[in-house]
C-alpha atoms as a printed R data frame, in Angstrom:
    type eleno elety resid chain resno       x       y       z
1   ATOM     1    CA   MET     A     1  23.025  12.821  -0.415
2   ATOM     2    CA   THR     A     2  20.664   9.882  -0.889
3   ATOM     3    CA   VAL     A     3  18.242  10.027  -3.818
4   ATOM     4    CA   ARG     A     4  14.717   9.066  -2.688
5   ATOM     5    CA   ALA     A     5  12.328   7.296  -5.017
6   ATOM     6    CA   ALA     A     6   9.113   5.290  -4.814
7   ATOM     7    CA   GLY     A     7   7.369   2.691  -6.921
8   ATOM     8    CA   ALA     A     8   4.842  -0.107  -6.853
9   ATOM     9    CA   VAL     A     9   3.979  -3.630  -7.786
10  ATOM    10    CA   VAL     A    10   0.883  -2.823  -9.830
11  ATOM    11    CA   TRP     A    11  -1.573  -5.714  -9.960
12  ATOM    12    CA   ARG     A    12  -4.877  -6.691 -11.467
13  ATOM    13    CA   GLY     A    13  -6.287 -10.185 -11.123
14  ATOM    14    CA   ASP     A    14  -3.381 -12.613 -10.948
15  ATOM    15    CA   ALA     A    15  -0.934 -10.491 -12.947
16  ATOM    16    CA   VAL     A    16   1.525  -7.687 -12.207
17  ATOM    17    CA   ALA     A    17   2.886  -4.966 -14.485
18  ATOM    18    CA   VAL     A    18   6.523  -4.757 -15.579
19  ATOM    19    CA   VAL     A    19   7.811  -2.057 -17.912
20  ATOM    20    CA   HIS     A    20  10.614  -1.759 -20.438
21  ATOM    21    CA   ARG     A    21  12.664   1.435 -20.296
22  ATOM    22    CA   PRO     A    22  14.467   2.038 -23.595
23  ATOM    23    CA   ARG     A    23  16.877   4.527 -22.026
24  ATOM    24    CA   TYR     A    24  18.392   1.736 -19.926
25  ATOM    25    CA   ASP     A    25  17.178  -1.219 -22.019
26  ATOM    26    CA   ASP     A    26  15.908  -2.911 -18.868
27  ATOM    27    CA   TRP     A    27  12.701  -4.430 -17.499
28  ATOM    28    CA   SER     A    28  11.634  -3.066 -14.139
29  ATOM    29    CA   LEU     A    29   8.823  -2.255 -11.780
30  ATOM    30    CA   PRO     A    30   7.433   1.262 -12.281
31  ATOM    31    CA   LYS     A    31   9.184   3.775 -10.043
32  ATOM    32    CA   GLY     A    32  10.698   7.258  -9.977
33  ATOM    33    CA   LYS     A    33  12.221  10.037  -7.905
34  ATOM    34    CA   LEU     A    34  10.253  12.217  -5.505
35  ATOM    35    CA   ASP     A    35   9.321  15.735  -6.504
36  ATOM    36    CA   ALA     A    36  10.067  18.530  -4.027
37  ATOM    37    CA   GLY     A    37   7.762  18.304  -0.999
38  ATOM    38    CA   GLU     A    38   6.207  15.054  -2.203
39  ATOM    39    CA   THR     A    39   5.501  12.092   0.070
40  ATOM    40    CA   LEU     A    40   6.705   8.616  -0.846
41  ATOM    41    CA   PRO     A    41   3.176   7.209  -1.339
42  ATOM    42    CA   ALA     A    42   2.201  10.156  -3.554
43  ATOM    43    CA   ALA     A    43   5.350   9.695  -5.633
44  ATOM    44    CA   ALA     A    44   4.575   5.998  -6.103
45  ATOM    45    CA   VAL     A    45   1.064   6.753  -7.386
46  ATOM    46    CA   ARG     A    46   2.246   9.560  -9.670
47  ATOM    47    CA   GLU     A    47   5.126   7.575 -11.140
48  ATOM    48    CA   VAL     A    48   2.879   4.601 -11.862
49  ATOM    49    CA   LEU     A    49   0.455   6.851 -13.729
50  ATOM    50    CA   GLU     A    50   3.222   8.552 -15.705
51  ATOM    51    CA   GLU     A    51   4.962   5.317 -16.699
52  ATOM    52    CA   THR     A    52   2.006   2.965 -17.185
53  ATOM    53    CA   GLY     A    53  -1.092   5.121 -17.734
54  ATOM    54    CA   PHE     A    54  -2.894   3.341 -14.869
55  ATOM    55    CA   ARG     A    55  -4.466   4.968 -11.847
56  ATOM    56    CA   VAL     A    56  -3.959   2.868  -8.747
57  ATOM    57    CA   GLU     A    57  -5.005   2.603  -5.132
58  ATOM    58    CA   LEU     A    58  -2.262   1.697  -2.706
59  ATOM    59    CA   GLY     A    59  -2.197  -1.360  -0.475
60  ATOM    60    CA   ARG     A    60   0.474  -2.660   1.864
61  ATOM    61    CA   PHE     A    61   4.039  -1.439   2.012
62  ATOM    62    CA   LEU     A    62   6.409  -4.047   0.563
63  ATOM    63    CA   ARG     A    63  10.002  -2.970   1.237
64  ATOM    64    CA   GLN     A    64  12.685  -0.360   0.717
65  ATOM    65    CA   VAL     A    65  15.614  -1.272  -1.513
66  ATOM    66    CA   SER     A    66  18.972   0.501  -1.679
67  ATOM    67    CA   TYR     A    67  21.611   0.666  -4.389
68  ATOM    68    CA   GLU     A    68  23.965   3.107  -6.084
69  ATOM    69    CA   ALA     A    69  22.856   4.956  -9.216
70  ATOM    70    CA   PHE     A    70  25.148   7.292 -11.164
71  ATOM    71    CA   GLY     A    71  27.562   7.446  -8.235
72  ATOM    72    CA   LYS     A    72  24.920   8.354  -5.632
73  ATOM    73    CA   PRO     A    73  23.163   6.193  -3.026
74  ATOM    74    CA   LYS     A    74  19.492   5.647  -3.864
75  ATOM    75    CA   THR     A    75  16.549   4.174  -1.987
76  ATOM    76    CA   VAL     A    76  13.222   3.114  -3.464
77  ATOM    77    CA   ASP     A    77  10.134   2.457  -1.332
78  ATOM    78    CA   TYR     A    78   7.702  -0.007  -2.927
79  ATOM    79    CA   TYR     A    79   3.994  -0.516  -2.309
80  ATOM    80    CA   SER     A    80   1.419  -2.949  -3.553
81  ATOM    81    CA   ALA     A    81  -1.002  -1.053  -5.800
82  ATOM    82    CA   ARG     A    82  -4.212  -2.236  -7.455
83  ATOM    83    CA   ALA     A    83  -4.883  -0.905 -10.959
84  ATOM    84    CA   VAL     A    84  -8.348   0.655 -11.008
85  ATOM    85    CA   SER     A    85  -8.498   2.440 -14.367
86  ATOM    86    CA   GLY     A    86  -6.427   3.534 -17.337
87  ATOM    87    CA   SER     A    87  -4.546   2.010 -20.238
88  ATOM    88    CA   PHE     A    88  -0.953   1.896 -21.403
89  ATOM    89    CA   ALA     A    89   0.465   3.955 -24.263
90  ATOM    90    CA   PRO     A    90   4.189   4.139 -25.096
91  ATOM    91    CA   ASN     A    91   5.796   7.290 -23.697
92  ATOM    92    CA   ASP     A    92   9.169   8.971 -23.257
93  ATOM    93    CA   GLU     A    93  10.146   6.675 -20.375
94  ATOM    94    CA   VAL     A    94   8.466   3.368 -21.176
95  ATOM    95    CA   ASP     A    95   7.943   1.750 -24.569
96  ATOM    96    CA   GLU     A    96   6.357  -1.562 -23.491
97  ATOM    97    CA   LEU     A    97   4.296  -2.914 -20.601
98  ATOM    98    CA   ARG     A    98   3.552  -6.555 -19.887
99  ATOM    99    CA   TRP     A    99   1.050  -8.088 -17.473
100 ATOM   100    CA   LEU     A   100   2.607 -11.288 -16.114
101 ATOM   101    CA   PRO     A   101   2.234 -13.732 -13.221
102 ATOM   102    CA   PRO     A   102   4.603 -12.640 -10.436
103 ATOM   103    CA   ALA     A   103   6.935 -15.623 -10.925
104 ATOM   104    CA   VAL     A   104   7.243 -14.887 -14.648
105 ATOM   105    CA   ALA     A   105   7.758 -11.192 -13.949
106 ATOM   106    CA   ALA     A   106  10.579 -12.090 -11.537
107 ATOM   107    CA   ASP     A   107  12.349 -13.972 -14.340
108 ATOM   108    CA   LEU     A   108  12.021 -10.998 -16.680
109 ATOM   109    CA   VAL     A   109  13.073  -8.031 -14.512
110 ATOM   110    CA   THR     A   110  16.691  -6.933 -14.754
111 ATOM   111    CA   ARG     A   111  17.490  -5.987 -11.154
112 ATOM   112    CA   ASP     A   112  17.765  -8.434  -8.276
113 ATOM   113    CA   THR     A   113  16.177  -5.779  -6.057
114 ATOM   114    CA   ASP     A   114  13.002  -5.954  -8.164
115 ATOM   115    CA   ARG     A   115  12.964  -9.712  -7.644
116 ATOM   116    CA   LEU     A   116  13.103  -9.169  -3.873
117 ATOM   117    CA   VAL     A   117  10.133  -6.799  -4.082
118 ATOM   118    CA   LEU     A   118   8.158  -9.266  -6.199
119 ATOM   119    CA   ALA     A   119   8.916 -12.038  -3.721
120 ATOM   120    CA   ASP     A   120   7.527  -9.888  -0.893
121 ATOM   121    CA   PHE     A   121   4.423  -9.165  -2.962
122 ATOM   122    CA   ALA     A   122   3.861 -12.856  -3.754
123 ATOM   123    CA   ALA     A   123   4.269 -13.881  -0.110
124 ATOM   124    CA   ALA     A   124   0.743 -12.690   0.773
125 ATOM   125    CA   PRO     A   125  -2.577 -12.212  -1.004
126 ATOM   126    CA   ALA     A   126  -2.754  -8.981  -2.974
127 ATOM   127    CA   ASP     A   127  -6.271  -8.071  -1.834
128 ATOM   128    CA   LEU     A   128  -5.915  -7.437   1.899
129 ATOM   129    CA   ALA     A   129  -8.027  -5.449   4.360
130 ATOM   130    CA   THR     A   130  -6.543  -2.031   5.123
131 ATOM   131    CA   VAL     A   131  -6.919   0.273   8.122
132 ATOM   132    CA   LEU     A   132  -5.253   3.692   8.140
133 ATOM   133    CA   LEU     A   133  -4.695   4.304  11.858
134 ATOM   134    CA   VAL     A   134  -4.028   8.010  12.412
135 ATOM   135    CA   ARG     A   135  -2.850   9.817  15.524
136 ATOM   136    CA   HIS     A   136  -4.681  13.115  15.875
137 ATOM   137    CA   ALA     A   137  -2.849  16.226  14.706
138 ATOM   138    CA   LYS     A   138  -1.393  18.898  16.970
139 ATOM   139    CA   ALA     A   139  -3.810  20.614  19.333
140 ATOM   140    CA   GLY     A   140  -1.582  22.804  21.451
141 ATOM   141    CA   LYS     A   141  -0.759  22.112  25.098
142 ATOM   142    CA   ARG     A   142  -3.382  20.905  27.527
143 ATOM   143    CA   GLU     A   143  -2.388  23.520  30.117
144 ATOM   144    CA   GLY     A   144  -3.063  26.258  27.570
145 ATOM   145    CA   TRP     A   145  -6.709  25.211  27.158
146 ATOM   146    CA   ASP     A   146  -9.245  26.304  29.796
147 ATOM   147    CA   GLY     A   147 -12.224  24.243  28.631
148 ATOM   148    CA   ASP     A   148 -13.135  20.566  28.637
149 ATOM   149    CA   ASP     A   149 -10.093  18.689  27.302
150 ATOM   150    CA   ASP     A   150 -12.359  16.563  25.093
151 ATOM   151    CA   LEU     A   151 -13.222  19.765  23.229
152 ATOM   152    CA   ARG     A   152  -9.648  20.992  22.684
153 ATOM   153    CA   PRO     A   153  -9.400  21.796  18.939
154 ATOM   154    CA   LEU     A   154  -6.513  21.535  16.515
155 ATOM   155    CA   SER     A   155  -3.914  24.278  16.526
156 ATOM   156    CA   GLN     A   156  -2.834  26.051  13.347
157 ATOM   157    CA   ALA     A   157  -0.004  23.527  12.997
158 ATOM   158    CA   GLY     A   158  -2.540  20.746  13.511
159 ATOM   159    CA   LEU     A   159  -4.810  22.138  10.818
160 ATOM   160    CA   ARG     A   160  -1.866  22.057   8.416
161 ATOM   161    CA   GLN     A   161  -1.212  18.441   9.348
162 ATOM   162    CA   ALA     A   162  -4.880  17.630   8.736
163 ATOM   163    CA   GLU     A   163  -4.625  19.167   5.267
164 ATOM   164    CA   GLY     A   164  -1.629  16.953   4.580
165 ATOM   165    CA   LEU     A   165  -3.628  13.910   5.644
166 ATOM   166    CA   ARG     A   166  -6.472  15.045   3.401
167 ATOM   167    CA   ALA     A   167  -4.091  14.623   0.454
168 ATOM   168    CA   LEU     A   168  -2.289  11.502   1.714
169 ATOM   169    CA   LEU     A   169  -5.027   9.152   2.926
170 ATOM   170    CA   PRO     A   170  -7.066   9.102  -0.323
171 ATOM   171    CA   LEU     A   171  -4.129   7.333  -2.017
172 ATOM   172    CA   TRP     A   172  -5.540   4.159  -0.385
173 ATOM   173    CA   SER     A   173  -9.109   4.979  -1.514
174 ATOM   174    CA   PRO     A   174 -10.756   4.905   1.934
175 ATOM   175    CA   THR     A   175 -14.510   4.443   2.089
176 ATOM   176    CA   ARG     A   176 -15.167   4.862   5.828
177 ATOM   177    CA   VAL     A   177 -13.933   7.298   8.493
178 ATOM   178    CA   HIS     A   178 -13.934   6.469  12.222
179 ATOM   179    CA   SER     A   179 -12.659   8.518  15.158
180 ATOM   180    CA   ALA     A   180 -12.300   8.552  18.897
181 ATOM   181    CA   PRO     A   181 -14.901  11.040  20.184
182 ATOM   182    CA   ARG     A   182 -12.569  13.933  20.947
183 ATOM   183    CA   THR     A   183 -12.709  17.154  18.990
184 ATOM   184    CA   ARG     A   184  -9.056  17.019  17.954
185 ATOM   185    CA   CYS     A   185  -9.392  13.416  16.752
186 ATOM   186    CA   VAL     A   186 -12.493  14.176  14.698
187 ATOM   187    CA   GLU     A   187 -11.074  17.395  13.238
188 ATOM   188    CA   THR     A   188  -7.979  15.527  12.060
189 ATOM   189    CA   VAL     A   189 -10.029  13.384   9.643
190 ATOM   190    CA   GLN     A   190 -13.140  15.517   9.119
191 ATOM   191    CA   ALA     A   191 -11.952  16.825   5.725
192 ATOM   192    CA   VAL     A   192 -11.310  13.268   4.532
193 ATOM   193    CA   ALA     A   193 -14.894  12.365   5.471
194 ATOM   194    CA   ASP     A   194 -16.205  15.530   3.825
195 ATOM   195    CA   ASP     A   195 -14.443  14.651   0.580
196 ATOM   196    CA   LEU     A   196 -16.070  11.213   0.704
197 ATOM   197    CA   ALA     A   197 -19.462  12.806   1.435
198 ATOM   198    CA   THR     A   198 -19.779  10.661   4.540
199 ATOM   199    CA   GLY     A   199 -19.905  11.178   8.285
200 ATOM   200    CA   VAL     A   200 -17.306  10.420  10.941
201 ATOM   201    CA   LEU     A   201 -18.302   7.355  12.978
202 ATOM   202    CA   LEU     A   202 -17.438   7.848  16.657
203 ATOM   203    CA   GLU     A   203 -15.510   5.057  18.390
204 ATOM   204    CA   PRO     A   204 -15.465   5.459  22.209
205 ATOM   205    CA   ARG     A   205 -13.535   2.174  22.608
206 ATOM   206    CA   LEU     A   206 -10.598   3.705  20.707
207 ATOM   207    CA   SER     A   207 -10.153   6.751  22.938
208 ATOM   208    CA   GLU     A   208  -7.685   6.608  25.812
209 ATOM   209    CA   GLU     A   209 -10.536   6.649  28.362
210 ATOM   210    CA   GLY     A   210 -12.445   3.916  26.558
211 ATOM   211    CA   TYR     A   211  -9.545   1.675  25.594
212 ATOM   212    CA   TRP     A   212  -7.605   1.087  28.797
213 ATOM   213    CA   PRO     A   213 -10.444  -0.066  31.092
214 ATOM   214    CA   ASP     A   214 -11.132  -2.899  28.581
215 ATOM   215    CA   ARG     A   215  -8.258  -3.380  26.108
216 ATOM   216    CA   ASP     A   216  -9.770  -6.559  24.678
217 ATOM   217    CA   ALA     A   217 -12.953  -4.725  23.734
218 ATOM   218    CA   GLY     A   218 -10.922  -1.973  22.070
219 ATOM   219    CA   LEU     A   219  -8.888  -4.480  20.064
220 ATOM   220    CA   VAL     A   220 -12.033  -6.338  19.018
221 ATOM   221    CA   ARG     A   221 -13.565  -3.074  17.852
222 ATOM   222    CA   LEU     A   222 -10.495  -2.294  15.707
223 ATOM   223    CA   LEU     A   223 -10.671  -5.789  14.194
224 ATOM   224    CA   GLU     A   224 -14.384  -5.344  13.503
225 ATOM   225    CA   ILE     A   225 -13.535  -2.161  11.620
226 ATOM   226    CA   ALA     A   226 -10.804  -3.990   9.675
227 ATOM   227    CA   ASP     A   227 -13.286  -6.714   8.728
228 ATOM   228    CA   GLY     A   228 -15.762  -4.207   7.313
229 ATOM   229    CA   PRO     A   229 -16.149  -3.256   3.647
230 ATOM   230    CA   GLY     A   230 -13.531  -1.161   1.873
231 ATOM   231    CA   VAL     A   231 -10.678   0.751   3.494
232 ATOM   232    CA   ALA     A   232 -11.155   2.438   6.867
233 ATOM   233    CA   VAL     A   233  -9.544   5.544   8.348
234 ATOM   234    CA   VAL     A   234  -9.404   5.507  12.166
235 ATOM   235    CA   SER     A   235  -8.312   8.560  14.169
236 ATOM   236    CA   SER     A   236  -7.143   7.827  17.698
237 ATOM   237    CA   GLN     A   237  -4.668   8.927  20.380
238 ATOM   238    CA   GLY     A   238  -1.038   8.410  21.270
239 ATOM   239    CA   GLY     A   239  -1.967   6.515  24.426
240 ATOM   240    CA   VAL     A   240  -3.793   3.879  22.374
241 ATOM   241    CA   ILE     A   241  -2.106   3.381  19.008
242 ATOM   242    CA   PRO     A   242   1.266   1.872  20.042
243 ATOM   243    CA   ASP     A   243  -0.423  -0.690  22.296
244 ATOM   244    CA   VAL     A   244  -2.928  -1.653  19.594
245 ATOM   245    CA   ILE     A   245  -0.180  -2.232  17.038
246 ATOM   246    CA   ALA     A   246   2.134  -4.112  19.388
247 ATOM   247    CA   THR     A   247  -0.695  -6.348  20.618
248 ATOM   248    CA   LEU     A   248  -2.016  -7.138  17.136
249 ATOM   249    CA   ALA     A   249   1.510  -7.867  15.932
250 ATOM   250    CA   GLY     A   250   2.050 -10.180  18.894
251 ATOM   251    CA   LEU     A   251  -1.192 -12.032  18.187
252 ATOM   252    CA   ALA     A   252  -0.236 -12.405  14.539
253 ATOM   253    CA   ASN     A   253   3.070 -13.946  15.610
254 ATOM   254    CA   SER     A   254   1.528 -16.366  18.148
255 ATOM   255    CA   GLY     A   255   2.534 -14.174  21.067
256 ATOM   256    CA   ARG     A   256   6.157 -13.819  20.007
257 ATOM   257    CA   PRO     A   257   7.611 -10.297  19.567
258 ATOM   258    CA   THR     A   258   7.692  -9.268  15.940
259 ATOM   259    CA   SER     A   259  11.033  -8.220  14.470
260 ATOM   260    CA   ALA     A   260   9.252  -5.999  11.961
261 ATOM   261    CA   LEU     A   261   8.428  -3.393  14.620
262 ATOM   262    CA   PRO     A   262  10.834  -1.232  16.642
263 ATOM   263    CA   ALA     A   263  10.897  -1.585  20.409
264 ATOM   264    CA   ASP     A   264   9.457   1.937  20.769
265 ATOM   265    CA   ILE     A   265   6.613   2.139  18.269
266 ATOM   266    CA   PRO     A   266   6.603   5.649  16.745
267 ATOM   267    CA   CYS     A   267   3.395   7.623  16.971
268 ATOM   268    CA   LYS     A   268   3.959  11.325  16.320
269 ATOM   269    CA   LYS     A   269   0.980  13.645  16.033
270 ATOM   270    CA   GLY     A   270  -0.462  13.661  12.530
271 ATOM   271    CA   SER     A   271   1.237  10.361  11.626
272 ATOM   272    CA   THR     A   272  -0.372   7.258  10.132
273 ATOM   273    CA   TRP     A   273   0.094   3.512  10.490
274 ATOM   274    CA   VAL     A   274  -0.925   1.577   7.381
275 ATOM   275    CA   LEU     A   275  -2.228  -1.720   8.765
276 ATOM   276    CA   SER     A   276  -2.804  -4.595   6.336
277 ATOM   277    CA   PHE     A   277  -4.867  -7.583   7.464
278 ATOM   278    CA   LEU     A   278  -5.504 -11.051   6.094
279 ATOM   279    CA   ARG     A   279  -9.245 -11.589   6.184
280 ATOM   280    CA   PRO     A   280 -10.501 -14.814   7.814
281 ATOM   281    CA   ALA     A   281 -11.372 -17.737   5.593
282 ATOM   282    CA   PRO     A   282 -15.144 -18.185   5.072
283 ATOM   283    CA   SER     A   283 -15.050 -21.468   6.992
284 ATOM   284    CA   TRP     A   284 -14.047 -19.544  10.132
285 ATOM   285    CA   SER     A   285 -16.612 -16.766   9.766
286 ATOM   286    CA   THR     A   286 -18.945 -18.088  12.473
287 ATOM   287    CA   SER     A   287 -16.274 -19.345  14.839
288 ATOM   288    CA   ASP     A   288 -15.010 -17.838  18.082
289 ATOM   289    CA   SER     A   289 -11.485 -18.969  17.191
290 ATOM   290    CA   PRO     A   290  -8.795 -16.274  16.773
291 ATOM   291    CA   LEU     A   291  -8.662 -17.425  13.142
292 ATOM   292    CA   SER     A   292 -12.125 -15.945  12.687
293 ATOM   293    CA   TRP     A   293 -10.672 -12.442  13.062
294 ATOM   294    CA   PRO     A   294  -8.532 -10.487  10.561
295 ATOM   295    CA   ARG     A   295  -4.817 -11.145  11.161
296 ATOM   296    CA   LEU     A   296  -2.280  -8.318  10.960
297 ATOM   297    CA   LEU     A   297   0.236  -9.007   8.184
298 ATOM   298    CA   SER     A   298   1.925  -5.635   7.781
299 ATOM   299    CA   ALA     A   299   2.274  -2.408   9.790
300 ATOM   300    CA   HIS     A   300   3.990   0.521   8.071
301 ATOM   301    CA   TYR     A   301   4.597   3.914   9.669
302 ATOM   302    CA   LEU     A   302   4.188   7.190   7.779
303 ATOM   303    CA   PRO     A   303   5.257  10.465   9.427
304 ATOM   304    CA   THR     A   304   3.022  13.517   9.294
305 ATOM   305    CA   PRO     A   305   2.569  14.720   5.703
306 ATOM   306    CA   LEU     A   306   2.782  18.459   6.325
307 ATOM   307    CA   PRO     A   307   1.948  20.305   3.108
308 ATOM   308    CA   ALA     A   308   4.629  22.546   1.644
309 ATOM   309    CA   PRO     A   309   4.425  26.141   3.044
């Protein structure tokens, strides 16, 4: 049975954190095993806090590494994570922390897999624009609902999925919540907006009815959201999300298919795509060139985070 773990490249300014673990006498990136029922992003945030004393907000997914530990296969999923508060104190797992430029950190870490993760981190700016693109949670079957389909609410299973998203999405510290104007889309992210003490901004262009008559307008609207302040949550539909991601990925790769995405882009109900964008350079800010829009650098799929029963 594979052991699952998660960790992060924790950054502030131009430096990243590496830790010394006396038990193994090694230098590594902070990481640790998942607790029962825990999601990978939640484990990454918790392990960083336990090992370094720093609270972080997640950014883009970096990579998964695999190796054998104590005779068992192990995988570790790594994220970029910005340190927002806290301070280090020696603890049972870590006795020293150093803030180093990524290239210096790569020379210090013990494992080659950590060097691969650091190389991925250094390949793009740390401070990217993030959109959390969510497919609405379960809402039962259309044929079982007698009213206007736009008003079909979440089912009990969907409400559980929404509670899972309420715990998952704040790991990226969102500041804005957008949604296609269908009841089930809004209900999926309403609790996230409530916790932020903000409203849900309705996005007709990102509903199935609004997107397909004018795909370009829908894509532009998503890019406008990405170019806004802070991190955005966007709740949409299964008939929209795969096309948005595939098209943005194609644009980012000059029209060539991207090898980073599967042929059939997954989009289960209650799932999330973490989209990371490179913001345009200031010199392009008033141009109509494609370079004046945010460019998709990373798209990472997260299945529905159903809370433990």
